C-alpha positions in Angstrom: -58.4 -27.3 67.1 -61.2 -27.1 64.6 -61.9 -23.5 65.6 -58.2 -22.6 65.1 -58.2 -24.4 61.8 -61.3 -22.4 60.7 -59.7 -19.1 61.6 -56.2 -19.9 60.5 -57.2 -21.0 57.0 -60.0 -18.4 56.7 -62.4 -21.2 56.2 -64.7 -20.1 59.0 -66.5 -22.0 61.7 -69.6 -22.8 59.7 -67.6 -24.5 56.9 -65.5 -26.4 59.4 -68.6 -27.6 61.2 -70.1 -28.8 57.9 -67.0 -30.9 57.2 -66.7 -34.6 57.8 -64.4 -36.5 60.2 -65.8 -35.1 63.5 -69.1 -34.9 65.3 -69.1 -31.3 66.5 -71.8 -28.9 65.5 -71.4 -25.3 64.6 -73.0 -24.3 67.9 -70.5 -26.4 69.8 -67.6 -24.9 68.0 -68.8 -21.3 68.6 -69.3 -22.1 72.3 -65.7 -23.4 72.5 -64.5 -20.3 70.8 -66.3 -18.0 73.2 -65.3 -20.0 76.2 -61.7 -20.9 75.6 -60.2 -18.9 72.7 -59.1 -15.6 74.1 -57.0 -13.1 72.3 -54.0 -14.1 74.4 -54.6 -17.8 73.7 -54.8 -17.1 70.0 -51.5 -15.2 70.1 -49.8 -18.0 71.9 -51.1 -20.5 69.4 -50.0 -18.4 66.5 -46.5 -18.1 68.0 -46.3 -21.8 68.6 -47.3 -22.6 65.0 -44.8 -20.1 63.6 -42.0 -21.5 65.8 -42.8 -25.1 64.8 -42.8 -24.0 61.2 -39.4 -22.4 61.5 -38.1 -25.4 63.3 -39.3 -27.8 60.6 -38.3 -25.8 57.5 -35.8 -27.3 55.2 -32.5 -25.5 55.6 -31.2 -26.8 52.3 -34.1 -24.8 50.6 -34.5 -21.8 52.9 -30.9 -21.4 54.3 -29.8 -21.3 57.9 -30.9 -17.6 58.6 -33.3 -16.8 61.3 -36.8 -15.5 60.4 -35.6 -12.1 61.6 -32.6 -11.9 59.2 -32.7 -9.3 56.5 -34.3 -10.5 53.2 -32.0 -11.6 50.5 -32.3 -10.1 47.0 -34.6 -12.0 44.7 -33.1 -14.3 42.2 -34.0 -13.4 38.6 -35.1 -15.9 36.1 -32.8 -16.2 33.1 -33.4 -13.5 30.5 -35.2 -11.1 32.9 -33.9 -7.6 33.7 -33.4 -6.2 37.1 -32.2 -2.8 35.8 -33.2 -0.6 32.9 -31.0 -0.2 29.8 -29.4 2.8 31.4 -28.3 0.7 34.4 -30.8 2.2 37.0 -32.7 -0.4 39.0 -36.2 -1.1 37.9 -38.8 -0.5 40.5 -42.1 -2.3 40.9 -43.9 0.9 39.9 -41.9 1.0 36.7 -42.8 -2.7 35.9 -46.5 -2.4 36.5 
């Protein structure tokens, strides 16, 4: 779990090993990574975390759509424009 945390948060094994709350050394974490964390295992872990995240999300906030549903248009803040004065949509390139 510590190795997965280190990779998933981009913290790294060295920083995780230096943390408190466990007794594992950096060498032990690197051994566990080499021995047990294969590419296939990492993919399965990532899928499991994503599925758990989607299952736990608040439907009142995010809606009932599946993660594969098409994106909804962004909601503009009051007073912002989503089109130019001529009525043509503003693109990101035009804004930046």
